[in-house]
N, C-alpha and C positions, 0 to 999 in steps of 0.2 A: 571538600565536597565535589562531587562530579555527578553529572546527569547523562544518561544514555536514553534518549526518547526520540522516536520517529513518529511523525504524524503525516499521513498521505491521504489524498483524495485522488482516486484515479479509476481506470477502467480495467477489467480483467481481459487479458489477451487470449485466454482459452479457459475451458472448463477446469476447475481445480482437480488435482490428483489427490485422492484420499486413500490412505493405507491404514489398515488395522495392524499395528505393530505387535501387540499381544492383547489378551482379552480386556485389559484395562487401560490401553494406551492407543489412541488414534491420532494420525497426523495428516493435515491437509496442506499441500504445497500448491502455490499459484503465483502468477506473475501479474503485476499491476503496472499499468502505464500511466505516467503523469506527463502532462505537456504544458509547455509555456510558449507564448508567441510574443514577438516584438517586431518593431519596424527597423530595418537596417538603415545605415546611413544613405544608401542608394534609394530608400523609400519603399523597399520590397518587404512584404510581410514574411517573416521567418518563423517556422514552428519547430520547436525542439522537443523530442519525446525521450524520456528516460524510462527504462524498464527496471522494476524492482522485484526481486525474488522475495516471497513471503512464505512463512511457515507458521501454521496454527496447530495447536494440539488439544486433545480431549474434547471438552464441551464446545469450545469454539470451532474445532474441526468438524464436529457433528452438525452444528449450525450451518457452516459453510457447505458441507456436503449436501444438505437438504435444500438450501435456498439460494446458493450463489452459482451463477452460470456465466459463460463467456459473454462479454459485452456489458455486464452489470457494472454499475458505478458503486464504489465502496469508499467508506471512510475507515482507515486503519490506524491504529495506535500500537506501538510496540517498541522493541529495542533493536538496535543494530548489532548483529552478531557475525562473527567470522569463524568459519570452520576450516580446518586444514587436514590433509591426508597426503600420503605418499603414493605416487603412481610411477612405477618403473624407476624408482630412486629419485624422482623429482617431486618436490613438495608442491602441492596444489592447494589453492585457496578458493573459497567462495564466501561472499558476504550476502546476507539476507536480513529481512525484518522478522523477528520473533514476535508474532502478533499476540497482543494481550486483549485487544478490543476491536471488534469489527461492527460496522453499521452499514446496512444495505440501504441505498437510496431508492425511493419509489421510482418505478418506471415513468419515463417521460410520456405524457399523452401526446398523441399526434395533434398538431396545431390545426385547428379548424380555420377557415377563412375569416370568420367573425372574431376569432381569438388572436389573429396575428399581430395586432396592435396592443393587446392587453398586456399590462405590466405583470411581471412575475418575479418573485425574489429568486436569486440564484440558489442552487442546491446546497451550497455550503452554509447557507443561512437557515437551513432546516431546523425547526424548533426541537425535534427529537435529538438531533446531534448536540445542540447547545445545551439542552437539558441533561443529556448524558454526561457531557463535560462538567457541567455545574455540579451534578451529583457526585462526580469523582473528585472534584476540587473544592467543594463547598459552594454556597450560593454566590451569585454575582451581585455585588452591591448595587442599589438602585441608582446611585449617582454615577456609576460607571457601567453603562449599559452593555459594553462589550467586555467588561471584566478587566480592562487594561487601565493602569493608574495614570496614564499620560494621554 
């Protein structure tokens, strides 16, 4: 058995490029930035950003074309794919995420002075995403609130 599944939460680097390949097939290409930060041994905060090429087709591409823009935060599920071609006799490769599912996060509201100390749950705990994952995988057992058996 093998599994090819990518799950990303990140921000769009630029507006998606959408192409109508033929009357029945549409493709959306976009880049998604994911970041992580850590403290180095010297005590400095270091942030590392990875850029992921993503491609969605048909209905998902239509949704992306209509609702997704530069700077938006997205949850993306898909498969890692590699495509190759020859250019001047040299084999070229590109790796991308073939998007199966996309979830747009709500825009962050601007923080008002009276809200600056209010607690808020992080975006990745958005119920619509948890519900969407649960719908795809079956319900999450009550005794395992995060769906993990450990």
